[in-house]
LUMNU-541168 format. One record per residue (C-alpha): residue number from 1; residue in three letters; chain; x, y, z. Coordinates in steps of 0.001 Angstrom, whole numbers, plus 500000, padded with zeros to 6 digits. Layout:
<rs>
+-----+-----+----+--------+--------+--------+
:   i :  aa : ch :     c1 :     c2 :     c3 :
+-----+-----+----+--------+--------+--------+
: NUM : Ala :  A :      X :      Y :      Z :
...
+-----+-----+----+--------+--------+--------+
</rs>
This chain:
<rs>
+-----+-----+----+--------+--------+--------+
:   i :  aa : ch :     c1 :     c2 :     c3 :
+-----+-----+----+--------+--------+--------+
:   1 : Unk :  A : 486609 : 487785 : 479720 :
:   2 : Unk :  A : 488265 : 486538 : 476507 :
:   3 : Unk :  A : 491570 : 486150 : 478351 :
:   4 : Unk :  A : 489859 : 484255 : 481151 :
:   5 : Unk :  A : 488136 : 481949 : 478677 :
:   6 : Unk :  A : 491457 : 481274 : 476963 :
:   7 : Unk :  A : 493358 : 480416 : 480138 :
:   8 : Unk :  A : 490683 : 479328 : 482602 :
:   9 : Unk :  A : 492375 : 481589 : 485132 :
:  10 : Unk :  A : 492046 : 485210 : 486204 :
:  11 : Unk :  A : 493044 : 487744 : 483591 :
:  12 : Unk :  A : 495435 : 490612 : 484152 :
:  13 : Unk :  A : 493848 : 493618 : 482445 :
:  14 : Unk :  A : 495520 : 497012 : 482735 :
:  15 : Unk :  A : 494261 : 500093 : 480937 :
:  16 : Unk :  A : 495290 : 503728 : 480695 :
:  17 : Unk :  A : 491803 : 504601 : 479431 :
:  18 : Unk :  A : 489061 : 503708 : 481882 :
:  19 : Unk :  A : 485437 : 504617 : 482449 :
:  20 : Unk :  A : 482681 : 503982 : 484978 :
:  21 : Unk :  A : 482608 : 500284 : 485871 :
:  22 : Unk :  A : 486096 : 499488 : 484552 :
:  23 : Unk :  A : 487250 : 498577 : 488047 :
:  24 : Unk :  A : 485146 : 495421 : 487923 :
:  25 : Unk :  A : 487296 : 494050 : 485108 :
:  26 : Unk :  A : 490759 : 495544 : 485421 :
:  27 : Unk :  A : 493201 : 498062 : 486785 :
:  28 : Unk :  A : 494474 : 501450 : 485670 :
:  29 : Unk :  A : 497793 : 503194 : 485549 :
:  30 : Unk :  A : 498022 : 506950 : 485701 :
:  31 : Unk :  A : 499619 : 507479 : 482298 :
:  32 : Unk :  A : 502672 : 509370 : 481105 :
:  33 : Unk :  A : 504081 : 511147 : 484127 :
:  34 : Unk :  A : 507488 : 512803 : 484447 :
:  35 : Unk :  A : 510562 : 512001 : 486505 :
:  36 : Unk :  A : 509981 : 514969 : 488794 :
:  37 : Unk :  A : 509346 : 515262 : 492515 :
:  38 : Unk :  A : 505988 : 516979 : 492013 :
:  39 : Unk :  A : 504800 : 514098 : 489824 :
:  40 : Unk :  A : 505644 : 511632 : 492581 :
:  41 : Unk :  A : 503531 : 513673 : 495014 :
:  42 : Unk :  A : 500660 : 513973 : 492540 :
:  43 : Unk :  A : 500600 : 510210 : 492061 :
:  44 : Unk :  A : 499211 : 509853 : 495590 :
:  45 : Unk :  A : 496304 : 512128 : 494657 :
:  46 : Unk :  A : 495593 : 510033 : 491556 :
:  47 : Unk :  A : 495635 : 506804 : 493550 :
:  48 : Unk :  A : 493292 : 508198 : 496208 :
:  49 : Unk :  A : 490924 : 509465 : 493524 :
:  50 : Unk :  A : 490807 : 506219 : 491560 :
:  51 : Unk :  A : 489940 : 504319 : 494726 :
:  52 : Unk :  A : 486974 : 506670 : 495087 :
:  53 : Unk :  A : 486126 : 506000 : 491414 :
:  54 : Unk :  A : 485854 : 502255 : 492125 :
:  55 : Unk :  A : 489152 : 501323 : 490438 :
:  56 : Unk :  A : 491311 : 500317 : 493408 :
:  57 : Unk :  A : 493975 : 498477 : 491388 :
:  58 : Unk :  A : 495879 : 501634 : 490509 :
:  59 : Unk :  A : 499460 : 502888 : 490286 :
:  60 : Unk :  A : 501767 : 505408 : 488670 :
:  61 : Unk :  A : 504972 : 504803 : 486702 :
:  62 : Unk :  A : 507550 : 504420 : 489471 :
:  63 : Unk :  A : 510619 : 506655 : 488962 :
:  64 : Unk :  A : 508710 : 508575 : 486264 :
:  65 : Unk :  A : 508085 : 507893 : 482565 :
:  66 : Unk :  A : 509291 : 510998 : 480699 :
:  67 : Unk :  A : 512663 : 512696 : 481408 :
:  68 : Unk :  A : 515669 : 511139 : 483101 :
:  69 : Unk :  A : 515256 : 510160 : 486736 :
:  70 : Unk :  A : 517905 : 510679 : 489427 :
:  71 : Unk :  A : 519301 : 508314 : 492050 :
:  72 : Unk :  A : 517477 : 509954 : 494948 :
:  73 : Unk :  A : 514167 : 510569 : 493165 :
:  74 : Unk :  A : 514051 : 506997 : 491900 :
:  75 : Unk :  A : 514949 : 505559 : 495309 :
:  76 : Unk :  A : 512262 : 507550 : 497117 :
:  77 : Unk :  A : 509820 : 506607 : 494368 :
:  78 : Unk :  A : 510682 : 502906 : 494729 :
:  79 : Unk :  A : 509878 : 503258 : 498428 :
:  80 : Unk :  A : 506538 : 504968 : 497749 :
:  81 : Unk :  A : 505729 : 502713 : 494796 :
:  82 : Unk :  A : 506158 : 499628 : 496955 :
:  83 : Unk :  A : 502809 : 500666 : 498431 :
:  84 : Unk :  A : 500925 : 501418 : 495227 :
:  85 : Unk :  A : 498237 : 498739 : 494772 :
:  86 : Unk :  A : 499648 : 498323 : 491243 :
:  87 : Unk :  A : 503419 : 498599 : 491645 :
:  88 : Unk :  A : 505447 : 498971 : 488435 :
:  89 : Unk :  A : 508619 : 500854 : 487530 :
:  90 : Unk :  A : 508017 : 502095 : 483961 :
:  91 : Unk :  A : 510216 : 504178 : 481671 :
:  92 : Unk :  A : 510032 : 505874 : 478271 :
:  93 : Unk :  A : 512347 : 504825 : 475435 :
:  94 : Unk :  A : 515567 : 506795 : 475155 :
:  95 : Unk :  A : 515841 : 507707 : 478840 :
:  96 : Unk :  A : 518530 : 506540 : 481241 :
:  97 : Unk :  A : 517817 : 503152 : 482743 :
:  98 : Unk :  A : 516004 : 503194 : 486075 :
:  99 : Unk :  A : 515710 : 499637 : 487313 :
: 100 : Unk :  A : 517120 : 499240 : 490848 :
: 101 : Unk :  A : 520184 : 497253 : 489787 :
: 102 : Unk :  A : 521474 : 500014 : 487532 :
: 103 : Unk :  A : 521982 : 502368 : 490485 :
: 104 : Unk :  A : 524219 : 499981 : 492387 :
: 105 : Unk :  A : 524169 : 497608 : 495312 :
: 106 : Unk :  A : 522982 : 500001 : 498047 :
: 107 : Unk :  A : 520056 : 501250 : 495956 :
: 108 : Unk :  A : 519033 : 497672 : 495114 :
: 109 : Unk :  A : 519287 : 496629 : 498764 :
: 110 : Unk :  A : 517023 : 499478 : 499944 :
: 111 : Unk :  A : 514496 : 498852 : 497158 :
: 112 : Unk :  A : 514465 : 495133 : 497912 :
: 113 : Unk :  A : 513880 : 495697 : 501626 :
: 114 : Unk :  A : 510906 : 497980 : 500979 :
: 115 : Unk :  A : 509402 : 495664 : 498373 :
: 116 : Unk :  A : 509739 : 492802 : 500853 :
: 117 : Unk :  A : 507617 : 494781 : 503313 :
: 118 : Unk :  A : 504997 : 495013 : 500569 :
: 119 : Unk :  A : 505217 : 491279 : 499934 :
: 120 : Unk :  A : 504979 : 490472 : 503636 :
: 121 : Unk :  A : 501780 : 492519 : 503874 :
: 122 : Unk :  A : 500155 : 491050 : 500739 :
: 123 : Unk :  A : 497679 : 489012 : 502847 :
: 124 : Unk :  A : 496430 : 492302 : 504355 :
: 125 : Unk :  A : 496323 : 493976 : 500933 :
: 126 : Unk :  A : 494576 : 490957 : 499399 :
: 127 : Unk :  A : 491973 : 491049 : 502164 :
: 128 : Unk :  A : 491363 : 494734 : 501447 :
: 129 : Unk :  A : 490715 : 493847 : 497808 :
: 130 : Unk :  A : 488228 : 491193 : 498935 :
: 131 : Unk :  A : 486418 : 493825 : 501000 :
: 132 : Unk :  A : 486510 : 496182 : 498026 :
: 133 : Unk :  A : 485045 : 493500 : 495755 :
: 134 : Unk :  A : 482248 : 492532 : 498149 :
: 135 : Unk :  A : 481446 : 495829 : 499871 :
: 136 : Unk :  A : 482834 : 498506 : 497542 :
: 137 : Unk :  A : 485424 : 499684 : 500086 :
: 138 : Unk :  A : 488532 : 501593 : 499080 :
: 139 : Unk :  A : 491874 : 499820 : 499319 :
: 140 : Unk :  A : 494038 : 502949 : 499507 :
: 141 : Unk :  A : 492334 : 505773 : 501363 :
: 142 : Unk :  A : 493081 : 509210 : 502712 :
: 143 : Unk :  A : 493322 : 510062 : 506397 :
: 144 : Unk :  A : 490102 : 512019 : 505898 :
: 145 : Unk :  A : 488333 : 508790 : 504915 :
: 146 : Unk :  A : 489000 : 507321 : 508376 :
: 147 : Unk :  A : 488928 : 510522 : 510451 :
: 148 : Unk :  A : 486145 : 512494 : 508787 :
: 149 : Unk :  A : 485406 : 514822 : 511710 :
: 150 : Unk :  A : 489046 : 515916 : 511996 :
: 151 : Unk :  A : 489307 : 519008 : 509787 :
: 152 : Unk :  A : 493097 : 518745 : 509791 :
: 153 : Unk :  A : 492950 : 515557 : 507738 :
: 154 : Unk :  A : 490877 : 517054 : 504930 :
: 155 : Unk :  A : 493753 : 518623 : 503022 :
: 156 : Unk :  A : 496375 : 515908 : 503494 :
: 157 : Unk :  A : 497583 : 514250 : 500282 :
: 158 : Unk :  A : 501150 : 513435 : 501280 :
: 159 : Unk :  A : 500399 : 510442 : 503494 :
: 160 : Unk :  A : 497820 : 507733 : 502902 :
: 161 : Unk :  A : 496452 : 504509 : 504336 :
: 162 : Unk :  A : 496077 : 500918 : 503248 :
: 163 : Unk :  A : 492630 : 500150 : 504589 :
: 164 : Unk :  A : 491942 : 501571 : 508039 :
: 165 : Unk :  A : 495157 : 500533 : 509738 :
: 166 : Unk :  A : 498428 : 500989 : 507813 :
: 167 : Unk :  A : 499851 : 504478 : 507245 :
: 168 : Unk :  A : 502465 : 505219 : 504570 :
: 169 : Unk :  A : 504359 : 508523 : 504896 :
: 170 : Unk :  A : 506788 : 508849 : 501960 :
: 171 : Unk :  A : 509534 : 511405 : 501463 :
: 172 : Unk :  A : 508389 : 513610 : 498577 :
: 173 : Unk :  A : 511108 : 516264 : 498464 :
: 174 : Unk :  A : 514710 : 516186 : 497355 :
: 175 : Unk :  A : 517551 : 516105 : 499910 :
: 176 : Unk :  A : 515092 : 515514 : 502748 :
: 177 : Unk :  A : 515803 : 513150 : 505629 :
: 178 : Unk :  A : 512640 : 513598 : 507699 :
: 179 : Unk :  A : 508886 : 513842 : 507162 :
: 180 : Unk :  A : 506353 : 516036 : 508945 :
: 181 : Unk :  A : 503455 : 513668 : 509586 :
: 182 : Unk :  A : 500006 : 514411 : 510957 :
: 183 : Unk :  A : 498717 : 511737 : 513339 :
: 184 : Unk :  A : 494939 : 511700 : 513829 :
: 185 : Unk :  A : 493423 : 510749 : 517188 :
: 186 : Unk :  A : 494308 : 507057 : 517573 :
: 187 : Unk :  A : 497059 : 504903 : 519027 :
: 188 : Unk :  A : 499839 : 504623 : 516439 :
: 189 : Unk :  A : 502802 : 502255 : 516364 :
: 190 : Unk :  A : 506055 : 502434 : 514422 :
: 191 : Unk :  A : 505975 : 499538 : 511929 :
: 192 : Unk :  A : 509723 : 498944 : 512180 :
: 193 : Unk :  A : 510132 : 498910 : 515969 :
: 194 : Unk :  A : 506639 : 498162 : 517267 :
: 195 : Unk :  A : 507001 : 501097 : 519666 :
: 196 : Unk :  A : 503894 : 503098 : 520461 :
: 197 : Unk :  A : 504138 : 506738 : 519424 :
: 198 : Unk :  A : 503773 : 509414 : 522126 :
: 199 : Unk :  A : 500131 : 510364 : 522725 :
: 200 : Unk :  A : 501227 : 514017 : 522478 :
: 201 : Unk :  A : 501641 : 513402 : 518734 :
: 202 : Unk :  A : 497892 : 512772 : 518394 :
: 203 : Unk :  A : 496099 : 515516 : 516458 :
: 204 : Unk :  A : 499500 : 517085 : 515841 :
: 205 : Unk :  A : 502263 : 517101 : 513273 :
: 206 : Unk :  A : 505459 : 515345 : 514281 :
: 207 : Unk :  A : 508812 : 515310 : 512521 :
: 208 : Unk :  A : 509845 : 511719 : 511896 :
: 209 : Unk :  A : 513318 : 510657 : 510780 :
: 210 : Unk :  A : 513490 : 509263 : 507254 :
: 211 : Unk :  A : 517062 : 508423 : 506234 :
: 212 : Unk :  A : 517586 : 507502 : 502602 :
: 213 : Unk :  A : 517129 : 503831 : 503466 :
: 214 : Unk :  A : 513676 : 504186 : 505023 :
: 215 : Unk :  A : 510074 : 505151 : 504303 :
: 216 : Unk :  A : 508142 : 505874 : 507527 :
: 217 : Unk :  A : 505335 : 503339 : 508136 :
: 218 : Unk :  A : 502838 : 503139 : 510988 :
: 219 : Unk :  A : 500129 : 500801 : 512275 :
: 220 : Unk :  A : 496947 : 502028 : 513919 :
: 221 : Unk :  A : 495985 : 500532 : 517246 :
: 222 : Unk :  A : 492872 : 498374 : 517387 :
: 223 : Unk :  A : 493705 : 496336 : 514304 :
: 224 : Unk :  A : 495158 : 492951 : 513426 :
: 225 : Unk :  A : 497053 : 492699 : 510123 :
: 226 : Unk :  A : 497775 : 489312 : 508564 :
: 227 : Unk :  A : 501242 : 488942 : 507065 :
: 228 : Unk :  A : 503402 : 486315 : 505394 :
: 229 : Unk :  A : 507115 : 485711 : 504977 :
: 230 : Unk :  A : 508126 : 487265 : 501633 :
: 231 : Unk :  A : 509758 : 485382 : 498752 :
: 232 : Unk :  A : 510967 : 486269 : 495245 :
: 233 : Unk :  A : 507501 : 485947 : 493679 :
: 234 : Unk :  A : 503920 : 486035 : 494909 :
: 235 : Unk :  A : 503547 : 482391 : 493861 :
: 236 : Unk :  A : 506405 : 481418 : 496187 :
: 237 : Unk :  A : 505551 : 483776 : 499037 :
: 238 : Unk :  A : 502001 : 482360 : 499123 :
: 239 : Unk :  A : 503521 : 479070 : 500339 :
: 240 : Unk :  A : 505319 : 480699 : 503275 :
: 241 : Unk :  A : 504225 : 480822 : 506932 :
: 242 : Unk :  A : 501665 : 483400 : 508011 :
: 243 : Unk :  A : 501820 : 485744 : 510976 :
: 244 : Unk :  A : 499664 : 488378 : 512621 :
: 245 : Unk :  A : 500571 : 491920 : 513608 :
: 246 : Unk :  A : 498406 : 492798 : 516630 :
: 247 : Unk :  A : 498233 : 496510 : 517455 :
: 248 : Unk :  A : 496107 : 497218 : 520526 :
: 249 : Unk :  A : 493802 : 500169 : 521093 :
: 250 : Unk :  A : 493326 : 502030 : 524388 :
: 251 : Unk :  A : 491100 : 499202 : 525687 :
: 252 : Unk :  A : 493834 : 496728 : 524744 :
: 253 : Unk :  A : 491638 : 495194 : 522065 :
: 254 : Unk :  A : 492146 : 494565 : 518349 :
: 255 : Unk :  A : 490394 : 492916 : 515422 :
: 256 : Unk :  A : 491064 : 492063 : 511806 :
: 257 : Unk :  A : 490466 : 489507 : 509107 :
: 258 : Unk :  A : 492151 : 487407 : 506435 :
: 259 : Unk :  A : 490679 : 486455 : 503081 :
: 260 : Unk :  A : 492529 : 483715 : 501196 :
: 261 : Unk :  A : 491918 : 481613 : 498112 :
: 262 : Unk :  A : 494097 : 479913 : 495492 :
: 263 : Unk :  A : 494862 : 483251 : 493817 :
: 264 : Unk :  A : 494126 : 481966 : 490309 :
: 265 : Unk :  A : 490603 : 480558 : 489978 :
: 266 : Unk :  A : 487778 : 482676 : 488610 :
: 267 : Unk :  A : 484832 : 483750 : 490805 :
: 268 : Unk :  A : 486077 : 482110 : 494006 :
: 269 : Unk :  A : 483931 : 484474 : 496099 :
: 270 : Unk :  A : 480784 : 483804 : 494069 :
: 271 : Unk :  A : 481474 : 480068 : 494235 :
: 272 : Unk :  A : 482326 : 480316 : 497947 :
: 273 : Unk :  A : 485655 : 478609 : 497357 :
: 274 : Unk :  A : 487731 : 480615 : 499824 :
: 275 : Unk :  A : 488875 : 480907 : 503428 :
: 276 : Unk :  A : 487834 : 483873 : 505572 :
: 277 : Unk :  A : 489088 : 484278 : 509138 :
: 278 : Unk :  A : 488068 : 487010 : 511569 :
: 279 : Unk :  A : 490436 : 487713 : 514427 :
: 280 : Unk :  A : 489750 : 489417 : 517735 :
: 281 : Unk :  A : 492029 : 490050 : 520662 :
: 282 : Unk :  A : 491044 : 491279 : 524085 :
: 283 : Unk :  A : 492893 : 491394 : 527366 :
: 284 : Unk :  A : 490231 : 489312 : 529121 :
: 285 : Unk :  A : 490370 : 486419 : 526659 :
: 286 : Unk :  A : 492422 : 486047 : 523526 :
: 287 : Unk :  A : 490586 : 484478 : 520601 :
: 288 : Unk :  A : 493441 : 484526 : 518131 :
+-----+-----+----+--------+--------+--------+
</rs>
């Protein structure tokens, strides 16, 4: 609150030491991890747990804090970390550098492309944070959270969702160019192509190609995701045109919402100084 009083704008508070209720005031990062593949995997568990703890603004040190990272580990971690709610590459003193530029042009290009997907989906992510603030929802959630009656989902900690509709399936093992992904009972679409996945994949594991340049991403049918053309900063991308990703369910219907405010003012929800749109699509009549 002191920072907000000093600036008149929202504060950025990030703590490694949090307790019950901290999520109302700030975010958390998962502390001193290691540049190891198992630590990258475990970061997903930490992010899922902190969303359950009511601290949805959460992330791990991308590429690892202790030890020296490697080209492939850091690249896969940049891809995963692009979908942490709090996304930061962070390194200990004395280790080899691990910013994208240091690994060369191809590495930087792949990292940039994945981060631009994050930026393009910030309106969806921002709306999830609004719903978290007002209703206590999680922002990142497990498959189990959405498909509670499906026992297969209960042990999965390698893939995760943004809200109900966007699945992230990172590569978590070295020298791997595919991911075995479990698809719960729902229509799913490939984010990159828009193609609907075969219904035979439902309630099954499928092996999905994941070349070094790509993290598999999927959209669940029945949902509308707001998006925006990405720019170099959030301040600039907020000025860009909006779009909607409409993924239909079996009844060829979809719904979603967009929360938007100026991004800086304090208590915009409490002061009702915001824009909230609810979208529905149906085959009979489109209301978008």
